[in-house]
Steps between C-alpha positions, in 0.01 A plus 500: 500500500582480867676778684676520834505844657525684827237766473264741667201275451439587134755327277610751238691236308851647539605257775662771717509488877227683689311496826158396620342719764384333821365630830838440659698694246651383173604150397622359175262247340607281206237349273475260211255617236371302204295641218227242448334695221516853364293659776555254781804447720563259789756580766618373833762589758847344504727401785795479261623423151686170530637471148463641151652382177477501122523180299517449126123459491348678799537747785473330838462618858445341837318726743422463870148641517302588810169335404618200293850407619768431238373570148658411165450762229584440133469768232309721739236235569470332839541126436479351844473608862598303806168523687266390219701323225355171626161601355647537152721191507249262660246602234749462217631157602257287697181488286691366198691240699198389700281459191775293331470132598873449560729796426864397495692738273431870473636782282491858629525787252653781700473460874847637576386614842484136611158512667326300227765226527455507878129428473545234230759316707251468786317240289600144587446371143744746342843364419629764256444874455668693218506875565589694187558872551658734247674721757784337692560813706141493632537132593829563682356810664203302634724214613698746706225715645180293524573276794152343494589328171853391581405138568315477169795639301723222635249215473656226281169463312536854363688564175564868429544600136594849389341544160202641315212260575400481133852404393530250784171327418597490132829328582351239736328179393374431851128540576355608834205427720454867582644817345481815715513850354645714780602773260514874549192684383475577131621859492612693196877465464514216753655159423192279548202606293574256212449213743130587534417451131280245329786381279720436805227305678427296185854428382688458828282475809243245383752268326718496816218380724454129561154346452281646774751780554404840635621849420454784747603860461478818698281730295533849641252728678148358520305770680162630396664769286853368444413151366460631145870597481630147442310247717200467270703461182747250653195296602347527153831415332534181704142409409615485135765243589368281783170323550456589868597845636433628851562866599526583870606793715585623850565830674867567575538798736846609388389508133210732590278286278348161433737272305422236241623157396382257230505120499491321163494137395341258257382298802207628706532660845238300687598477869264633766620726782500198733705291254749786461540511879561125521772517235665801664513316832646190335753668274624829647757523778388755760182699492403771252442841650251612235374233264261212566218344300234756597739788436571376149129452433453864603801621302373335180152650546557841346268797542212543258665796325832320451332177386299686241810685382700179464215328319486786249876541455606449137858626509767237440849578625761505221833676460336745259191563714652481848333671794704635787440601860584859586876571516817458295779249500865586505531485119256788464648724765699802395 
């Protein structure tokens, strides 16, 4: 859970106003604090709280933070921060679209923030993006407050659907070149964990991909200690469904951890770093801030410890054997 408090430097959890001592006297200092695991918290100073709200599915907040600019927080978990969200979204979007020979129509599961659509729509080959998010209030919230994505939200190539991604894919006969899983992390009581299961990948993701199609999903924390929460079993689950599966990761400062994604397809991922760069230059409008061919080669070369752990992972993600990252969704809050 995340907390916002004005405190004396040690957050006692009651959210009351306090003061922080300085050499020049006393000044109020407001902080956002997130409990990453039971004995570890991550906090940073705030300029202001821009907006808070409660939807049918989630608690949401938009904070103006001192180190990371505007930050979107859902169910007490920081989702995206202004200064470094490009790392997450470039990694989520561009490898899948660059490896695909000619991606034209894309389906996003989640993505209500709009940043994933923004990156997809930079690709010259793309003529249709369907963004399916379950929470209309989050989508409207992000439309109103995240100026950086305003152009993407009103791009005629973007179709916004408010629905559960599973139900939407079940109701559609259309198949896609790329399906992107930009879902919230699988947390207990959250709305998304069933969309990380083997049965979902088998029955709905794979059949909705065209021949040569690619699925990519965010896969949670991927640090040296945190990768065993969900990253390793999402990877192993996708290995049961697709012939070629590539895990990769990058450090995201505002997450206080390394983050993971997984590419999956029945067609091989065979481009060199140089070939990736050539395609990026040909296909993408503007220049990436983070990702190029060498960066992706590095991102998909995991550390020895994590590689060994993924190779030995046997857990398959099902509704009955789900793993969760630390925290609780709205449904499990008192």
